[in-house]
PyMOL Python script that loads the backbone (N, CA, C, O; Angstrom):
from pymol import cmd

cmd.read_pdbstr("""\
ATOM      1  N   MET A   1       0.829  -1.161   0.000  1.00  0.00           N
ATOM      2  CA  MET A   1       0.000   0.000   0.000  1.00  0.00           C
ATOM      3  C   MET A   1       0.891   1.249   0.000  1.00  0.00           C
ATOM      4  O   MET A   1       1.918   1.290   0.679  1.00  0.00           O
ATOM      5  N   SER A   2       0.495   2.237  -0.750  1.00  0.00           N
ATOM      6  CA  SER A   2       1.287   3.448  -0.903  1.00  0.00           C
ATOM      7  C   SER A   2       0.920   4.475   0.168  1.00  0.00           C
ATOM      8  O   SER A   2      -0.239   4.593   0.566  1.00  0.00           O
ATOM      9  N   ASN A   3       1.904   5.190   0.611  1.00  0.00           N
ATOM     10  CA  ASN A   3       1.717   6.212   1.640  1.00  0.00           C
ATOM     11  C   ASN A   3       1.179   7.481   0.976  1.00  0.00           C
ATOM     12  O   ASN A   3       1.821   7.989   0.057  1.00  0.00           O
ATOM     13  N   PRO A   4       0.023   8.018   1.403  1.00  0.00           N
ATOM     14  CA  PRO A   4      -0.521   9.222   0.764  1.00  0.00           C
ATOM     15  C   PRO A   4       0.382  10.442   0.938  1.00  0.00           C
ATOM     16  O   PRO A   4       0.398  11.332   0.088  1.00  0.00           O
ATOM     17  N   ARG A   5       1.118  10.482   2.017  1.00  0.00           N
ATOM     18  CA  ARG A   5       2.027  11.606   2.242  1.00  0.00           C
ATOM     19  C   ARG A   5       3.158  11.601   1.217  1.00  0.00           C
ATOM     20  O   ARG A   5       3.542  12.662   0.726  1.00  0.00           O
ATOM     21  N   MET A   6       3.694  10.437   0.888  1.00  0.00           N
ATOM     22  CA  MET A   6       4.753  10.325  -0.121  1.00  0.00           C
ATOM     23  C   MET A   6       4.230  10.684  -1.511  1.00  0.00           C
ATOM     24  O   MET A   6       4.943  11.288  -2.312  1.00  0.00           O
ATOM     25  N   ALA A   7       2.992  10.313  -1.789  1.00  0.00           N
ATOM     26  CA  ALA A   7       2.385  10.641  -3.089  1.00  0.00           C
ATOM     27  C   ALA A   7       2.244  12.146  -3.238  1.00  0.00           C
ATOM     28  O   ALA A   7       2.492  12.691  -4.314  1.00  0.00           O
ATOM     29  N   THR A   8       1.852  12.814  -2.178  1.00  0.00           N
ATOM     30  CA  THR A   8       1.727  14.270  -2.219  1.00  0.00           C
ATOM     31  C   THR A   8       3.090  14.919  -2.416  1.00  0.00           C
ATOM     32  O   THR A   8       3.230  15.865  -3.192  1.00  0.00           O
ATOM     33  N   LEU A   9       4.092  14.407  -1.710  1.00  0.00           N
ATOM     34  CA  LEU A   9       5.445  14.949  -1.846  1.00  0.00           C
ATOM     35  C   LEU A   9       5.970  14.746  -3.260  1.00  0.00           C
ATOM     36  O   LEU A   9       6.614  15.637  -3.813  1.00  0.00           O
ATOM     37  N   ARG A  10       5.704  13.594  -3.846  1.00  0.00           N
ATOM     38  CA  ARG A  10       6.147  13.325  -5.231  1.00  0.00           C
ATOM     39  C   ARG A  10       5.455  14.263  -6.224  1.00  0.00           C
ATOM     40  O   ARG A  10       6.059  14.659  -7.220  1.00  0.00           O
ATOM     41  N   SER A  11       4.223  14.612  -5.967  1.00  0.00           N
ATOM     42  CA  SER A  11       3.518  15.508  -6.894  1.00  0.00           C
ATOM     43  C   SER A  11       4.038  16.937  -6.792  1.00  0.00           C
ATOM     44  O   SER A  11       3.984  17.683  -7.770  1.00  0.00           O
ATOM     45  N   TRP A  12       4.542  17.329  -5.620  1.00  0.00           N
ATOM     46  CA  TRP A  12       5.070  18.670  -5.427  1.00  0.00           C
ATOM     47  C   TRP A  12       6.555  18.787  -5.763  1.00  0.00           C
ATOM     48  O   TRP A  12       7.062  19.902  -5.889  1.00  0.00           O
ATOM     49  N   ALA A  13       7.254  17.685  -5.909  1.00  0.00           N
ATOM     50  CA  ALA A  13       8.699  17.705  -6.129  1.00  0.00           C
ATOM     51  C   ALA A  13       9.108  18.509  -7.363  1.00  0.00           C
ATOM     52  O   ALA A  13      10.037  19.309  -7.260  1.00  0.00           O
ATOM     53  N   PRO A  14       8.460  18.343  -8.542  1.00  0.00           N
ATOM     54  CA  PRO A  14       8.873  19.159  -9.705  1.00  0.00           C
ATOM     55  C   PRO A  14       8.696  20.661  -9.480  1.00  0.00           C
ATOM     56  O   PRO A  14       9.516  21.461  -9.929  1.00  0.00           O
ATOM     57  N   THR A  15       7.630  21.038  -8.788  1.00  0.00           N
ATOM     58  CA  THR A  15       7.387  22.453  -8.518  1.00  0.00           C
ATOM     59  C   THR A  15       8.452  23.016  -7.579  1.00  0.00           C
ATOM     60  O   THR A  15       8.960  24.114  -7.804  1.00  0.00           O
ATOM     61  N   ILE A  16       8.783  22.285  -6.553  1.00  0.00           N
ATOM     62  CA  ILE A  16       9.803  22.721  -5.603  1.00  0.00           C
ATOM     63  C   ILE A  16      11.165  22.817  -6.285  1.00  0.00           C
ATOM     64  O   ILE A  16      11.922  23.755  -6.036  1.00  0.00           O
ATOM     65  N   ALA A  17      11.479  21.840  -7.150  1.00  0.00           N
ATOM     66  CA  ALA A  17      12.755  21.869  -7.864  1.00  0.00           C
ATOM     67  C   ALA A  17      12.830  23.076  -8.802  1.00  0.00           C
ATOM     68  O   ALA A  17      13.870  23.729  -8.891  1.00  0.00           O
ATOM     69  N   THR A  18      11.737  23.372  -9.498  1.00  0.00           N
ATOM     70  CA  THR A  18      11.705  24.524 -10.402  1.00  0.00           C
ATOM     71  C   THR A  18      11.897  25.827  -9.627  1.00  0.00           C
ATOM     72  O   THR A  18      12.663  26.694 -10.048  1.00  0.00           O
ATOM     73  N   LEU A  19      11.205  25.966  -8.501  1.00  0.00           N
ATOM     74  CA  LEU A  19      11.361  27.174  -7.690  1.00  0.00           C
ATOM     75  C   LEU A  19      12.774  27.314  -7.159  1.00  0.00           C
ATOM     76  O   LEU A  19      13.292  28.428  -7.079  1.00  0.00           O
ATOM     77  N   ALA A  20      13.411  26.204  -6.793  1.00  0.00           N
ATOM     78  CA  ALA A  20      14.789  26.253  -6.309  1.00  0.00           C
ATOM     79  C   ALA A  20      15.735  26.717  -7.416  1.00  0.00           C
ATOM     80  O   ALA A  20      16.636  27.517  -7.165  1.00  0.00           O
ATOM     81  N   ILE A  21      15.538  26.225  -8.628  1.00  0.00           N
ATOM     82  CA  ILE A  21      16.388  26.631  -9.759  1.00  0.00           C
ATOM     83  C   ILE A  21      16.200  28.118 -10.047  1.00  0.00           C
ATOM     84  O   ILE A  21      17.178  28.835 -10.262  1.00  0.00           O
ATOM     85  N   VAL A  22      14.955  28.587 -10.055  1.00  0.00           N
ATOM     86  CA  VAL A  22      14.689  30.010 -10.300  1.00  0.00           C
ATOM     87  C   VAL A  22      15.336  30.867  -9.213  1.00  0.00           C
ATOM     88  O   VAL A  22      15.914  31.912  -9.512  1.00  0.00           O
ATOM     89  N   ALA A  23      15.243  30.434  -7.960  1.00  0.00           N
ATOM     90  CA  ALA A  23      15.857  31.189  -6.865  1.00  0.00           C
ATOM     91  C   ALA A  23      17.366  31.255  -7.018  1.00  0.00           C
ATOM     92  O   ALA A  23      17.965  32.305  -6.784  1.00  0.00           O
ATOM     93  N   ILE A  24      17.990  30.149  -7.408  1.00  0.00           N
ATOM     94  CA  ILE A  24      19.442  30.128  -7.602  1.00  0.00           C
ATOM     95  C   ILE A  24      19.847  31.077  -8.720  1.00  0.00           C
ATOM     96  O   ILE A  24      20.831  31.805  -8.588  1.00  0.00           O
ATOM     97  N   VAL A  25      19.095  31.078  -9.822  1.00  0.00           N
ATOM     98  CA  VAL A  25      19.407  31.969 -10.948  1.00  0.00           C
ATOM     99  C   VAL A  25      19.248  33.431 -10.532  1.00  0.00           C
ATOM    100  O   VAL A  25      20.090  34.261 -10.875  1.00  0.00           O
ATOM    101  N   LEU A  26      18.181  33.758  -9.799  1.00  0.00           N
ATOM    102  CA  LEU A  26      17.976  35.146  -9.357  1.00  0.00           C
ATOM    103  C   LEU A  26      19.064  35.603  -8.396  1.00  0.00           C
ATOM    104  O   LEU A  26      19.509  36.748  -8.466  1.00  0.00           O
ATOM    105  N   ILE A  27      19.489  34.734  -7.513  1.00  0.00           N
ATOM    106  CA  ILE A  27      20.576  35.080  -6.596  1.00  0.00           C
ATOM    107  C   ILE A  27      21.872  35.311  -7.368  1.00  0.00           C
ATOM    108  O   ILE A  27      22.620  36.241  -7.066  1.00  0.00           O
ATOM    109  N   ALA A  28      22.137  34.465  -8.365  1.00  0.00           N
ATOM    110  CA  ALA A  28      23.350  34.639  -9.175  1.00  0.00           C
ATOM    111  C   ALA A  28      23.310  35.962  -9.939  1.00  0.00           C
ATOM    112  O   ALA A  28      24.322  36.659 -10.009  1.00  0.00           O
ATOM    113  N   LEU A  29      22.162  36.319 -10.509  1.00  0.00           N
ATOM    114  CA  LEU A  29      22.044  37.601 -11.224  1.00  0.00           C
ATOM    115  C   LEU A  29      22.213  38.778 -10.270  1.00  0.00           C
ATOM    116  O   LEU A  29      22.829  39.782 -10.628  1.00  0.00           O
ATOM    117  N   ALA A  30      21.676  38.663  -9.068  1.00  0.00           N
ATOM    118  CA  ALA A  30      21.818  39.754  -8.094  1.00  0.00           C
ATOM    119  C   ALA A  30      23.279  39.936  -7.685  1.00  0.00           C
ATOM    120  O   ALA A  30      23.729  41.061  -7.469  1.00  0.00           O
ATOM    121  N   MET A  31      24.009  38.846  -7.580  1.00  0.00           N
ATOM    122  CA  MET A  31      25.412  38.944  -7.166  1.00  0.00           C
ATOM    123  C   MET A  31      26.289  39.480  -8.296  1.00  0.00           C
ATOM    124  O   MET A  31      27.245  40.213  -8.043  1.00  0.00           O
ATOM    125  N   LEU A  32      25.972  39.119  -9.536  1.00  0.00           N
ATOM    126  CA  LEU A  32      26.774  39.587 -10.664  1.00  0.00           C
ATOM    127  C   LEU A  32      26.403  41.015 -11.050  1.00  0.00           C
ATOM    128  O   LEU A  32      27.211  41.723 -11.651  1.00  0.00           O
ATOM    129  N   GLY A  33      25.215  41.436 -10.717  1.00  0.00           N
ATOM    130  CA  GLY A  33      24.774  42.803 -10.987  1.00  0.00           C
ATOM    131  C   GLY A  33      24.648  43.092 -12.473  1.00  0.00           C
ATOM    132  O   GLY A  33      24.253  42.230 -13.258  1.00  0.00           O
ATOM    133  N   GLY A  34      24.989  44.320 -12.844  1.00  0.00           N
ATOM    134  CA  GLY A  34      24.859  44.770 -14.227  1.00  0.00           C
ATOM    135  C   GLY A  34      25.917  44.224 -15.161  1.00  0.00           C
ATOM    136  O   GLY A  34      25.858  44.463 -16.367  1.00  0.00           O
ATOM    137  N   ARG A  35      26.883  43.495 -14.629  1.00  0.00           N
ATOM    138  CA  ARG A  35      27.941  42.974 -15.491  1.00  0.00           C
ATOM    139  C   ARG A  35      27.424  41.935 -16.474  1.00  0.00           C
ATOM    140  O   ARG A  35      28.108  41.620 -17.448  1.00  0.00           O
ATOM    141  N   THR A  36      26.231  41.395 -16.242  1.00  0.00           N
ATOM    142  CA  THR A  36      25.676  40.396 -17.142  1.00  0.00           C
ATOM    143  C   THR A  36      25.024  41.026 -18.367  1.00  0.00           C
ATOM    144  O   THR A  36      24.791  40.344 -19.364  1.00  0.00           O
ATOM    145  N   LEU A  37      24.729  42.321 -18.301  1.00  0.00           N
ATOM    146  CA  LEU A  37      24.083  43.006 -19.417  1.00  0.00           C
ATOM    147  C   LEU A  37      25.128  43.619 -20.333  1.00  0.00           C
ATOM    148  O   LEU A  37      26.110  44.188 -19.857  1.00  0.00           O
ATOM    149  N   PRO A  38      24.927  43.509 -21.660  1.00  0.00           N
ATOM    150  CA  PRO A  38      25.890  44.131 -22.574  1.00  0.00           C
ATOM    151  C   PRO A  38      25.726  45.643 -22.590  1.00  0.00           C
ATOM    152  O   PRO A  38      24.670  46.168 -22.237  1.00  0.00           O
ATOM    153  N   GLU A  39      26.777  46.334 -23.002  1.00  0.00           N
ATOM    154  CA  GLU A  39      26.713  47.786 -23.138  1.00  0.00           C
ATOM    155  C   GLU A  39      25.755  48.137 -24.269  1.00  0.00           C
ATOM    156  O   GLU A  39      25.697  47.451 -25.289  1.00  0.00           O
ATOM    157  N   ARG A  40      25.009  49.215 -24.071  1.00  0.00           N
ATOM    158  CA  ARG A  40      24.074  49.641 -25.108  1.00  0.00           C
ATOM    159  C   ARG A  40      24.855  50.197 -26.285  1.00  0.00           C
ATOM    160  O   ARG A  40      25.751  51.022 -26.105  1.00  0.00           O
ATOM    161  N   GLN A  41      24.528  49.759 -27.467  1.00  0.00           N
ATOM    162  CA  GLN A  41      25.177  50.206 -28.695  1.00  0.00           C
ATOM    163  C   GLN A  41      24.299  51.251 -29.380  1.00  0.00           C
ATOM    164  O   GLN A  41      23.089  51.298 -29.155  1.00  0.00           O
ATOM    165  N   GLY A  42      24.903  52.072 -30.203  1.00  0.00           N
ATOM    166  CA  GLY A  42      24.135  53.016 -31.000  1.00  0.00           C
ATOM    167  C   GLY A  42      24.208  54.428 -30.471  1.00  0.00           C
ATOM    168  O   GLY A  42      24.909  54.705 -29.498  1.00  0.00           O
ATOM    169  N   PRO A  43      23.474  55.329 -31.124  1.00  0.00           N
ATOM    170  CA  PRO A  43      23.512  56.742 -30.728  1.00  0.00           C
ATOM    171  C   PRO A  43      22.803  56.948 -29.386  1.00  0.00           C
ATOM    172  O   PRO A  43      21.975  56.130 -28.985  1.00  0.00           O
ATOM    173  N   PRO A  44      23.134  58.045 -28.695  1.00  0.00           N
ATOM    174  CA  PRO A  44      22.466  58.313 -27.418  1.00  0.00           C
ATOM    175  C   PRO A  44      20.984  58.607 -27.632  1.00  0.00           C
ATOM    176  O   PRO A  44      20.577  59.110 -28.679  1.00  0.00           O
ATOM    177  N   ILE A  45      20.203  58.287 -26.630  1.00  0.00           N
ATOM    178  CA  ILE A  45      18.765  58.554 -26.680  1.00  0.00           C
ATOM    179  C   ILE A  45      18.538  59.899 -26.008  1.00  0.00           C
ATOM    180  O   ILE A  45      18.817  60.067 -24.820  1.00  0.00           O
ATOM    181  N   GLU A  46      18.035  60.845 -26.772  1.00  0.00           N
ATOM    182  CA  GLU A  46      17.834  62.207 -26.268  1.00  0.00           C
ATOM    183  C   GLU A  46      16.347  62.466 -26.135  1.00  0.00           C
ATOM    184  O   GLU A  46      15.634  62.559 -27.134  1.00  0.00           O
ATOM    185  N   GLN A  47      15.881  62.582 -24.906  1.00  0.00           N
ATOM    186  CA  GLN A  47      14.469  62.855 -24.658  1.00  0.00           C
ATOM    187  C   GLN A  47      14.361  63.925 -23.586  1.00  0.00           C
ATOM    188  O   GLN A  47      14.834  63.745 -22.464  1.00  0.00           O
ATOM    189  N   LEU A  48      13.743  65.024 -23.933  1.00  0.00           N
ATOM    190  CA  LEU A  48      13.503  66.100 -22.971  1.00  0.00           C
ATOM    191  C   LEU A  48      12.004  66.321 -22.855  1.00  0.00           C
ATOM    192  O   LEU A  48      11.287  66.305 -23.855  1.00  0.00           O
ATOM    193  N   ALA A  49      11.539  66.526 -21.642  1.00  0.00           N
ATOM    194  CA  ALA A  49      10.141  66.858 -21.397  1.00  0.00           C
ATOM    195  C   ALA A  49      10.089  68.289 -20.891  1.00  0.00           C
ATOM    196  O   ALA A  49      10.806  68.652 -19.959  1.00  0.00           O
ATOM    197  N   VAL A  50       9.245  69.094 -21.502  1.00  0.00           N
ATOM    198  CA  VAL A  50       9.082  70.485 -21.071  1.00  0.00           C
ATOM    199  C   VAL A  50       8.147  70.492 -19.870  1.00  0.00           C
ATOM    200  O   VAL A  50       6.979  70.121 -19.986  1.00  0.00           O
ATOM    201  N   GLU A  51       8.654  70.909 -18.726  1.00  0.00           N
ATOM    202  CA  GLU A  51       7.882  70.921 -17.480  1.00  0.00           C
ATOM    203  C   GLU A  51       7.113  72.234 -17.303  1.00  0.00           C
ATOM    204  O   GLU A  51       5.992  72.244 -16.795  1.00  0.00           O
ATOM    205  N   ARG A  52       7.735  73.344 -17.732  1.00  0.00           N
ATOM    206  CA  ARG A  52       7.115  74.652 -17.523  1.00  0.00           C
ATOM    207  C   ARG A  52       7.552  75.602 -18.624  1.00  0.00           C
ATOM    208  O   ARG A  52       8.701  75.571 -19.064  1.00  0.00           O
ATOM    209  N   THR A  53       6.633  76.444 -19.066  1.00  0.00           N
ATOM    210  CA  THR A  53       6.924  77.445 -20.081  1.00  0.00           C
ATOM    211  C   THR A  53       6.482  78.812 -19.568  1.00  0.00           C
ATOM    212  O   THR A  53       5.342  78.988 -19.137  1.00  0.00           O
ATOM    213  N   GLU A  54       7.403  79.778 -19.620  1.00  0.00           N
ATOM    214  CA  GLU A  54       7.084  81.159 -19.232  1.00  0.00           C
ATOM    215  C   GLU A  54       7.319  82.054 -20.443  1.00  0.00           C
ATOM    216  O   GLU A  54       8.411  82.069 -21.010  1.00  0.00           O
ATOM    217  N   LEU A  55       6.300  82.790 -20.833  1.00  0.00           N
ATOM    218  CA  LEU A  55       6.387  83.696 -21.977  1.00  0.00           C
ATOM    219  C   LEU A  55       6.334  85.141 -21.500  1.00  0.00           C
ATOM    220  O   LEU A  55       5.404  85.550 -20.806  1.00  0.00           O
ATOM    221  N   THR A  56       7.345  85.899 -21.884  1.00  0.00           N
ATOM    222  CA  THR A  56       7.363  87.340 -21.648  1.00  0.00           C
ATOM    223  C   THR A  56       7.770  87.981 -22.973  1.00  0.00           C
ATOM    224  O   THR A  56       8.326  87.290 -23.827  1.00  0.00           O
ATOM    225  N   PRO A  57       7.518  89.258 -23.177  1.00  0.00           N
ATOM    226  CA  PRO A  57       7.869  89.876 -24.458  1.00  0.00           C
ATOM    227  C   PRO A  57       9.356  89.699 -24.792  1.00  0.00           C
ATOM    228  O   PRO A  57      10.226  90.142 -24.043  1.00  0.00           O
ATOM    229  N   GLY A  58       9.629  89.054 -25.912  1.00  0.00           N
ATOM    230  CA  GLY A  58      10.995  88.852 -26.378  1.00  0.00           C
ATOM    231  C   GLY A  58      11.759  87.761 -25.643  1.00  0.00           C
ATOM    232  O   GLY A  58      12.970  87.631 -25.822  1.00  0.00           O
ATOM    233  N   PHE A  59      11.066  86.966 -24.809  1.00  0.00           N
ATOM    234  CA  PHE A  59      11.769  86.006 -23.976  1.00  0.00           C
ATOM    235  C   PHE A  59      10.886  84.781 -23.737  1.00  0.00           C
ATOM    236  O   PHE A  59       9.706  84.921 -23.415  1.00  0.00           O
ATOM    237  N   ILE A  60      11.443  83.599 -23.892  1.00  0.00           N
ATOM    238  CA  ILE A  60      10.756  82.340 -23.587  1.00  0.00           C
ATOM    239  C   ILE A  60      11.641  81.571 -22.612  1.00  0.00           C
ATOM    240  O   ILE A  60      12.801  81.293 -22.916  1.00  0.00           O
ATOM    241  N   ALA A  61      11.111  81.229 -21.459  1.00  0.00           N
ATOM    242  CA  ALA A  61      11.859  80.448 -20.463  1.00  0.00           C
ATOM    243  C   ALA A  61      11.225  79.070 -20.356  1.00  0.00           C
ATOM    244  O   ALA A  61      10.026  78.944 -20.103  1.00  0.00           O
ATOM    245  N   LEU A  62      12.039  78.037 -20.550  1.00  0.00           N
ATOM    246  CA  LEU A  62      11.558  76.665 -20.458  1.00  0.00           C
ATOM    247  C   LEU A  62      12.253  75.949 -19.309  1.00  0.00           C
ATOM    248  O   LEU A  62      13.457  76.106 -19.102  1.00  0.00           O
ATOM    249  N   THR A  63      11.498  75.176 -18.579  1.00  0.00           N
ATOM    250  CA  THR A  63      12.054  74.267 -17.586  1.00  0.00           C
ATOM    251  C   THR A  63      11.897  72.871 -18.167  1.00  0.00           C
ATOM    252  O   THR A  63      10.783  72.413 -18.421  1.00  0.00           O
ATOM    253  N   VAL A  64      13.033  72.198 -18.375  1.00  0.00           N
ATOM    254  CA  VAL A  64      12.998  70.883 -19.020  1.00  0.00           C
ATOM    255  C   VAL A  64      13.541  69.821 -18.073  1.00  0.00           C
ATOM    256  O   VAL A  64      14.302  70.108 -17.149  1.00  0.00           O
ATOM    257  N   ARG A  65      13.120  68.576 -18.333  1.00  0.00           N
ATOM    258  CA  ARG A  65      13.580  67.423 -17.558  1.00  0.00           C
ATOM    259  C   ARG A  65      14.028  66.355 -18.540  1.00  0.00           C
ATOM    260  O   ARG A  65      13.342  66.090 -19.527  1.00  0.00           O
ATOM    261  N   ASN A  66      15.164  65.745 -18.278  1.00  0.00           N
ATOM    262  CA  ASN A  66      15.687  64.684 -19.121  1.00  0.00           C
ATOM    263  C   ASN A  66      14.962  63.388 -18.773  1.00  0.00           C
ATOM    264  O   ASN A  66      15.112  62.875 -17.665  1.00  0.00           O
ATOM    265  N   THR A  67      14.181  62.857 -19.706  1.00  0.00           N
ATOM    266  CA  THR A  67      13.450  61.615 -19.473  1.00  0.00           C
ATOM    267  C   THR A  67      14.123  60.426 -20.141  1.00  0.00           C
ATOM    268  O   THR A  67      13.618  59.307 -20.058  1.00  0.00           O
ATOM    269  N   GLY A  68      15.247  60.651 -20.799  1.00  0.00           N
ATOM    270  CA  GLY A  68      15.977  59.569 -21.452  1.00  0.00           C
ATOM    271  C   GLY A  68      17.052  59.003 -20.546  1.00  0.00           C
ATOM    272  O   GLY A  68      17.295  59.539 -19.465  1.00  0.00           O
ATOM    273  N   PRO A  69      17.703  57.920 -20.973  1.00  0.00           N
ATOM    274  CA  PRO A  69      18.724  57.283 -20.141  1.00  0.00           C
ATOM    275  C   PRO A  69      20.084  57.961 -20.184  1.00  0.00           C
ATOM    276  O   PRO A  69      20.923  57.697 -19.322  1.00  0.00           O
ATOM    277  N   ASP A  70      20.327  58.829 -21.163  1.00  0.00           N
ATOM    278  CA  ASP A  70      21.639  59.439 -21.346  1.00  0.00           C
ATOM    279  C   ASP A  70      21.606  60.925 -20.985  1.00  0.00           C
ATOM    280  O   ASP A  70      20.560  61.564 -21.095  1.00  0.00           O
ATOM    281  N   PRO A  71      22.758  61.488 -20.551  1.00  0.00           N
ATOM    282  CA  PRO A  71      22.825  62.935 -20.335  1.00  0.00           C
ATOM    283  C   PRO A  71      22.588  63.681 -21.649  1.00  0.00           C
ATOM    284  O   PRO A  71      23.002  63.222 -22.714  1.00  0.00           O
ATOM    285  N   VAL A  72      21.925  64.820 -21.568  1.00  0.00           N
ATOM    286  CA  VAL A  72      21.596  65.608 -22.763  1.00  0.00           C
ATOM    287  C   VAL A  72      22.086  67.029 -22.552  1.00  0.00           C
ATOM    288  O   VAL A  72      21.898  67.612 -21.485  1.00  0.00           O
ATOM    289  N   GLN A  73      22.718  67.582 -23.586  1.00  0.00           N
ATOM    290  CA  GLN A  73      23.124  68.977 -23.557  1.00  0.00           C
ATOM    291  C   GLN A  73      22.369  69.705 -24.652  1.00  0.00           C
ATOM    292  O   GLN A  73      22.414  69.301 -25.813  1.00  0.00           O
ATOM    293  N   VAL A  74      21.682  70.767 -24.296  1.00  0.00           N
ATOM    294  CA  VAL A  74      20.909  71.546 -25.257  1.00  0.00           C
ATOM    295  C   VAL A  74      21.870  72.499 -25.956  1.00  0.00           C
ATOM    296  O   VAL A  74      22.458  73.376 -25.324  1.00  0.00           O
ATOM    297  N   ALA A  75      22.026  72.320 -27.270  1.00  0.00           N
ATOM    298  CA  ALA A  75      22.960  73.145 -28.023  1.00  0.00           C
ATOM    299  C   ALA A  75      22.245  74.127 -28.945  1.00  0.00           C
ATOM    300  O   ALA A  75      22.802  75.167 -29.295  1.00  0.00           O
ATOM    301  N   GLN A  76      21.006  73.802 -29.342  1.00  0.00           N
ATOM    302  CA  GLN A  76      20.279  74.662 -30.262  1.00  0.00           C
ATOM    303  C   GLN A  76      18.806  74.683 -29.880  1.00  0.00           C
ATOM    304  O   GLN A  76      18.294  73.753 -29.258  1.00  0.00           O
ATOM    305  N   ALA A  77      18.140  75.763 -30.265  1.00  0.00           N
ATOM    306  CA  ALA A  77      16.690  75.864 -30.098  1.00  0.00           C
ATOM    307  C   ALA A  77      16.102  76.312 -31.428  1.00  0.00           C
ATOM    308  O   ALA A  77      16.659  77.179 -32.101  1.00  0.00           O
ATOM    309  N   PHE A  78      14.984  75.724 -31.800  1.00  0.00           N
ATOM    310  CA  PHE A  78      14.335  75.982 -33.077  1.00  0.00           C
ATOM    311  C   PHE A  78      12.941  76.525 -32.783  1.00  0.00           C
ATOM    312  O   PHE A  78      12.084  75.793 -32.288  1.00  0.00           O
ATOM    313  N   VAL A  79      12.704  77.814 -33.087  1.00  0.00           N
ATOM    314  CA  VAL A  79      11.424  78.462 -32.827  1.00  0.00           C
ATOM    315  C   VAL A  79      10.945  79.125 -34.107  1.00  0.00           C
ATOM    316  O   VAL A  79      11.685  79.890 -34.725  1.00  0.00           O
ATOM    317  N   ASN A  80       9.715  78.839 -34.511  1.00  0.00           N
ATOM    318  CA  ASN A  80       9.112  79.429 -35.720  1.00  0.00           C
ATOM    319  C   ASN A  80      10.025  79.285 -36.932  1.00  0.00           C
ATOM    320  O   ASN A  80      10.278  80.262 -37.637  1.00  0.00           O
ATOM    321  N   ASP A  81      10.513  78.093 -37.177  1.00  0.00           N
ATOM    322  CA  ASP A  81      11.335  77.752 -38.348  1.00  0.00           C
ATOM    323  C   ASP A  81      12.672  78.491 -38.388  1.00  0.00           C
ATOM    324  O   ASP A  81      13.225  78.703 -39.467  1.00  0.00           O
ATOM    325  N   ALA A  82      13.192  78.880 -37.243  1.00  0.00           N
ATOM    326  CA  ALA A  82      14.493  79.550 -37.197  1.00  0.00           C
ATOM    327  C   ALA A  82      15.218  79.168 -35.909  1.00  0.00           C
ATOM    328  O   ALA A  82      14.601  78.966 -34.864  1.00  0.00           O
ATOM    329  N   TYR A  83      16.545  79.075 -36.014  1.00  0.00           N
ATOM    330  CA  TYR A  83      17.361  78.846 -34.825  1.00  0.00           C
ATOM    331  C   TYR A  83      17.480  80.143 -34.048  1.00  0.00           C
ATOM    332  O   TYR A  83      17.676  81.208 -34.633  1.00  0.00           O
ATOM    333  N   VAL A  84      17.362  80.056 -32.736  1.00  0.00           N
ATOM    334  CA  VAL A  84      17.435  81.251 -31.898  1.00  0.00           C
ATOM    335  C   VAL A  84      18.532  81.068 -30.853  1.00  0.00           C
ATOM    336  O   VAL A  84      18.939  79.949 -30.542  1.00  0.00           O
ATOM    337  N   ASP A  85      19.004  82.207 -30.315  1.00  0.00           N
ATOM    338  CA  ASP A  85      20.016  82.162 -29.263  1.00  0.00           C
ATOM    339  C   ASP A  85      19.396  81.589 -27.992  1.00  0.00           C
ATOM    340  O   ASP A  85      18.213  81.784 -27.710  1.00  0.00           O
ATOM    341  N   LEU A  86      20.230  80.875 -27.232  1.00  0.00           N
ATOM    342  CA  LEU A  86      19.741  80.367 -25.959  1.00  0.00           C
ATOM    343  C   LEU A  86      20.823  80.469 -24.911  1.00  0.00           C
ATOM    344  O   LEU A  86      22.012  80.491 -25.230  1.00  0.00           O
ATOM    345  N   THR A  87      20.410  80.532 -23.663  1.00  0.00           N
ATOM    346  CA  THR A  87      21.338  80.533 -22.548  1.00  0.00           C
ATOM    347  C   THR A  87      20.918  79.411 -21.593  1.00  0.00           C
ATOM    348  O   THR A  87      19.755  79.009 -21.559  1.00  0.00           O
ATOM    349  N   GLY A  88      21.866  78.930 -20.839  1.00  0.00           N
ATOM    350  CA  GLY A  88      21.578  77.897 -19.854  1.00  0.00           C
ATOM    351  C   GLY A  88      21.825  76.484 -20.355  1.00  0.00           C
ATOM    352  O   GLY A  88      21.551  75.521 -19.638  1.00  0.00           O
ATOM    353  N   GLY A  89      22.332  76.342 -21.561  1.00  0.00           N
ATOM    354  CA  GLY A  89      22.566  75.000 -22.097  1.00  0.00           C
ATOM    355  C   GLY A  89      24.018  74.567 -22.030  1.00  0.00           C
ATOM    356  O   GLY A  89      24.436  73.688 -22.784  1.00  0.00           O
ATOM    357  N   GLU A  90      24.800  75.173 -21.134  1.00  0.00           N
ATOM    358  CA  GLU A  90      26.220  74.868 -21.076  1.00  0.00           C
ATOM    359  C   GLU A  90      26.505  73.511 -20.431  1.00  0.00           C
ATOM    360  O   GLU A  90      27.419  72.803 -20.854  1.00  0.00           O
ATOM    361  N   GLN A  91      25.731  73.149 -19.416  1.00  0.00           N
ATOM    362  CA  GLN A  91      25.971  71.908 -18.673  1.00  0.00           C
ATOM    363  C   GLN A  91      25.007  70.818 -19.148  1.00  0.00           C
ATOM    364  O   GLN A  91      23.841  71.103 -19.424  1.00  0.00           O
ATOM    365  N   PRO A  92      25.482  69.572 -19.243  1.00  0.00           N
ATOM    366  CA  PRO A  92      24.571  68.473 -19.610  1.00  0.00           C
ATOM    367  C   PRO A  92      23.504  68.268 -18.533  1.00  0.00           C
ATOM    368  O   PRO A  92      23.756  68.459 -17.343  1.00  0.00           O
ATOM    369  N   ILE A  93      22.335  67.884 -18.966  1.00  0.00           N
ATOM    370  CA  ILE A  93      21.228  67.583 -18.055  1.00  0.00           C
ATOM    371  C   ILE A  93      21.265  66.083 -17.805  1.00  0.00           C
ATOM    372  O   ILE A  93      21.064  65.289 -18.725  1.00  0.00           O
ATOM    373  N   GLU A  94      21.520  65.697 -16.564  1.00  0.00           N
ATOM    374  CA  GLU A  94      21.575  64.282 -16.223  1.00  0.00           C
ATOM    375  C   GLU A  94      20.173  63.712 -16.137  1.00  0.00           C
ATOM    376  O   GLU A  94      19.194  64.457 -16.101  1.00  0.00           O
ATOM    377  N   ARG A  95      20.077  62.422 -16.105  1.00  0.00           N
ATOM    378  CA  ARG A  95      18.783  61.765 -15.985  1.00  0.00           C
ATOM    379  C   ARG A  95      18.156  62.124 -14.673  1.00  0.00           C
ATOM    380  O   ARG A  95      17.052  61.670 -14.372  1.00  0.00           O
TER     381      ARG A  95
END
""", "prot")
cmd.dss("prot")
cmd.show_as("cartoon", "prot")
cmd.util.cbc("prot")
cmd.orient("prot")
């Protein structure tokens, strides 16, 4: 006669083994950190979100936030189909 407790344990054994393997893999990834991921190839991703706009005669002030993964430096501004002078774009905007 078969023991019902052993039958239950045998039915759960594959699930327990799978969870143990997943746990081991997650622990290994946590210990290795970002070294397992390759470096991103290609051009930088430049994404700026305009948070605030202030309009005064002859002057436009923008507050921007970098929403991309890479630092962004604002070098030019394009308003009404023309490049305009800008100030405040000397330092890169970090993420």
